[in-house]
N, C-alpha and C positions, 0 to 999 in steps of 0.2 A: 506493498496500499503506500502511495506518495502522493504528491501533491502536484505532478509531472502533467502534461496533455500529451495525451498518446493517442491513437488511434482508435486505441480498445478501454479508453479508461473504463472502468469499473466502479465507479469509487470517490465520491466527492464529500468530504471534509463546509459541513455547514451552518450558519446557523441563522433559523429565523425566529422575529419575536415584534411584540408589542410591550412598550412604554411608554409613561408621560409625554415624552418628546413628540408619540402618534396615535394617541389615543388617550381620551376624556374615561375618570373611573370609572363614569358608568358602561361601558365597553371593557375599559380592564379586568370588571370585578367578575362578566360572565364567561372569559378565560381562565381566573386565575383558580391554579390547583392547591389542594393543603400538601401543606409536608409532609404530613404520612402520604399523601397519594404519590409523591413525585416517583417513587420507586415503581411502582403499581402504572403509571403514566407512560412513561418509557418503557419496561414490560409491551405494553399495549401499543405503541407504534412501533415499533421494533419488530414485532409482529405483522404489525395491518399493513408498514409502511413498505418495505421490507430493508430498513435503516440496518448496518450492523452493527454499527456503537451511540449510544446516544448518551443525554444528560441531560435534563429537565432542570430549568431554574424559573422559578415564581416566587414574586417577593411584593411589595403594595406597590413598587410605580414599573415593573419589567413585569412579565413572562417570556421566556423565551426557550427553546430546543435546541441545543446543540448534535450534532449527531455526524455520521458519515452514511450517505444514500449513495444508490447506486448507477444516478444519473444526475447530471446537473439539470436546475433548476424545477427542483421538487421540492425546496426548501418551503415554499407557501401555502402549500398543502398540508406540509406535514402538520403546521401553525395552526391551521383552520378544523383541523380534525380534531380539535382539544376545545372550541365553541359551544356554551352549551346554550341551549333559551332560542335554536334560529337564530343567532346573532351571528351577520357575514361579518366578520375581520379584517377580511379581503384586504379591503384599503389605508387601512391604517399596521401593514404587514412591514418592515423592514429582513432585507432577504440577505447575507453574504454570504459566499464561495469560497474555501483556498486561504490563501493569506488574511482577504481581507478577513475573513469570520473572526482566526487567530488577532488581529488587530482588535479586533470590534471585544472579543472577549476579556484580551490586558485593560484595556480602555475599562470598562465596566469594571472588572475586579478590583480597582487602583481609585475608584471618585471620579472618576476621569465623567463616565458618563451618567451619574446622577444627580437628581432632584438638587438633591443639598452636595457640590463639588465637593471634593475629596473629604466623604464621610468613609470613615473606617469598617459600619456595619454592614458593606456588602462585601466585602473580604471572604466573613465568614458565613456567610447567607450561602457565596459561592463554594466555598471548602466542602458546605454541609450537603448542598444541592451532587455534588463529583462524589462524595463518598455512599452518598445512597448508591449512589448510580452504579459506582463499584464494586460497593458489597452484595448489589443485586445478579452483579455480572453484564449489567450495561457496556461498560467501555471497553475498551481496547488498546493499540498499540498508538494508533493519533488520540482519543479523548486522552490519556495517561498522561504523552508528551505533554498536550497541550493547557491540560489546566494546572499539570505539576510545573510549568511554565506557564501561564498567570498567576500562580500563588509569588514565584520568585519573582514577577515583575511590581504587585502588589509589594512586595517586601524592601525592593530597590528605590522605588517610587517614595513609601514613608519614611525613607532612610535616607537619601539624598538628597529630598526637596524636604518646601514648606510648604505643599498642597494641603498638609494635612493641619496646619498651623490653626488653631486657632474652629478645626470643619467641626461641624457639629452634625447630630441627627435627626431624623424627620421628626420624635420627639420633642426634641430641645428649642428645635423652630416651632413647630405648636404652642410651645411655653414664651416661645418671642414673640408671636399670634398675639397667646394671652396679655401679654403684658405692654404689648402695644393700646390692644383694648382697652386695659383697665389704669393707660397711664403711667406704664413702665414701674410699677411696685404690683408685686405680687402680695405682700409680707400679712397682712390683713384677711388674705382668701383664703375659702378653704378650698381646696383642690381634691376632685374625684378621678381616682383612675380606672379605668374596666378595661380589667384583663391581667393578669399578673405572668405574659409568656416575655418575650427580651426586650419590644416593644416595647411594653408598660414596663419595664423596669430600667430601663433606657429613660422612660419621663419621670419614675420616681431619682431615681439617682442625681435627675438634673435641678430638680426643684426642690431635691438635698443637699447640692452646691449653694445654692440661689436663700439656704434659710427660712423654709418655708415650711412651718410646723406644723400648718393645717391637714394635716393629707388624708387621704383615704383610698384605698385599697380595694378595690370590688373585682370576686375572681369567682367560678363557679366552684373552682375549688380553695373551700376556707384554708384547705394548709399551704397549700402554695400562695394565697394572699398573705397567709400570714409569717411566713418567711419570708417575706419580700419586704414586709411591715416592720417585724421586728430589727430589720439590717441598717434601715434606714429610718427608725422613728418615726414610722408613719402609722392608722389605725387598719385594721383587714374587718371587712364585711363577709357577709358570703352573699354574691349578687341576686341569684333567685330567691333567697328571705329577706333581705333587708337591704337590696340595690333601688329601691326605685325610693323607699322611707325614707336612707342617707339619702338622697340624691337633693331630699329638699334642703341641705344643709348648706350643698357645695354652692360654688361660683361659678365655677368650671368646670366642667367633666372632660375629660378625653379618654378616648374611647379607641382601642386595640386590642381585641378581640383576635381569635383567629374561626371565629364561626362564619359559617356558611353560608348563615341567613341574618336579620337584622335581629339587633338586643335589646332594641329601644324603639317603640313601633309608638307612630301620637295619639294616642288614649295613654300609653303610660307616661309622655310626659304633660302629655293635658292635666293628669292626675298629678301630677309636683307641681305645677303652676298653680293649682287654684289653692295652695299653702303659703303664697311665696308673698302674697302682699307685691303683687307688681314687679319683683328682687328681677332681676333680668339675670338669665341663665344663658350662657356659652359655652355651647356645646363645640367641640373637636373632632371630628373621625377619623382618625387617619387611619383606618383599620381595609383592606380589600380582597373581600367583600366589603360592601359599607355596612356597617353596625347600624346605622342608625338612619333612620326611618325619614329621608329629603322633606317629609312632608310636614313634619315638625315645624320646617321655619313658618309654617303657615299660620302660628301660634303668638300671640303679642309677647312681646319682651323675650321668647330664644330665640336666638340669634346661632345659626347653626356653620360652620365650616369643613369642609370635608377636606382630601387633600391634596385635591388640584388649589384651594384655595391657597397654599402657602407660597405658590411662587414670588409672591412680591417679596416680602424676608427672603426668600434663596437667594434672589437676583441680587440682595442687597448686599448678602456673603460670599458671591460668585465676585464681584467686584473685588474684594478684598483680597481674594485670593488668584488672579487673573493673570497676573504677572509671573507666575512658577506652569502655567500648563506648558509652554512650551518647553522646559526641559521636563518635564511629566511625556509628552507628545514625546521626544528624541529617547525615551527612556526606550515607551513603546513600540519604538520601529526599531530598536534594536534588537533588545528583545524576539520579535517578529521574525527578522532578520537568522536571529542565531536558530530559533523553532526551524524555519526550513529549509537554513542550511543542514539539519539534522535526518529529513523531512525528504529533500527534495537527491541530497545526494550534491558529489560534488558538481556534476554534469547539467542538471534537471534547475529547469528554470519556473517560479512558482506563476501558477494560473492568475491573473489579475480578473476577478468576475464583474460583471457589469452589477449594479445593484441598484436598489431603489433610494434617495435620497429619504432623511428622515427629516420633512420635515418639522417642524412645530405646531402644532394646531393652534388657532386661538383660544388663552383659559380666561373663564372669567373669574379673573381676581375680589375676592374682599374687596370691599366690603359688604355682605348684603342689607347689614343693616349696621348701626355705630350703637354698639351699648356704652350705656356709663356706670361708673363706681357708686353702688346704691349706699 
């Protein structure tokens, strides 16, 4: 197997995906894959599409399939096959083959293609996706080398540049949004975090750093919520039993569960608002699929923001690290060339694929309403 163009080439490395750059959250959530289903989805794709190798990556901002196909031009159909609910995702797909696929992955794992430029969480997500595929025996000589080199690239960029200096996660950007809404001070606010997974943990960690004392961690598993709360001096509740009641005391709710369906509907929030005496409630939904019914924003004094609404905050952070991008791109190119040299041999030349440009879609940015501190 190599990346060389020949008359009888029977395998083509590729990536196909959709991301926050090409698709809004209402499309991304229709193709999102839960973490426990990554290997199963990979197995299905391998059989149904005739792939020899496959790795499935799914985060709040992207769903990508990396693999080796029997022929060129299959990438878009591979990704389309995992769409649910009859949604045609074809207009939102980007696809790369051969060295362009490697270059894309190296940029992704290094945080260069993230909503939050330079964020570090994506490296762990990529590593986790690769390990699940490797354990399920879905990888091979190409994807093993590809992902190992990708993680080396991320490490090199982290150590040789300052792109991650002050880099923030999606969770911390959500808190920056809350600070803007409440006048740059959350010290006297009560913040509820719904979901005690990695994203919820990141939110609680940032709240702790800011010295915010009134934090509630709500989770379906009280044990997980309690563990996280104990670590950061927060209070834990069982979301199913006490979540709605505790929300009556919150000023800000940040939701980041891995549930495939909404966990807060309009009636839930309406019941909460009846007890608040016109106190505004800010809901920030950073989950994909979304946790909160979009219709809650119809309620008076309820202000709902989803992950796409973080874009304005993100662009401010991008400008602060823009000068580091050229150095990062140089490292990506170097590592891409090194990988290609191993895969093509001394006489082969990598094939440049034609690819659909990843055009950034227009995003309606906050505010949907202006909340004031009560």
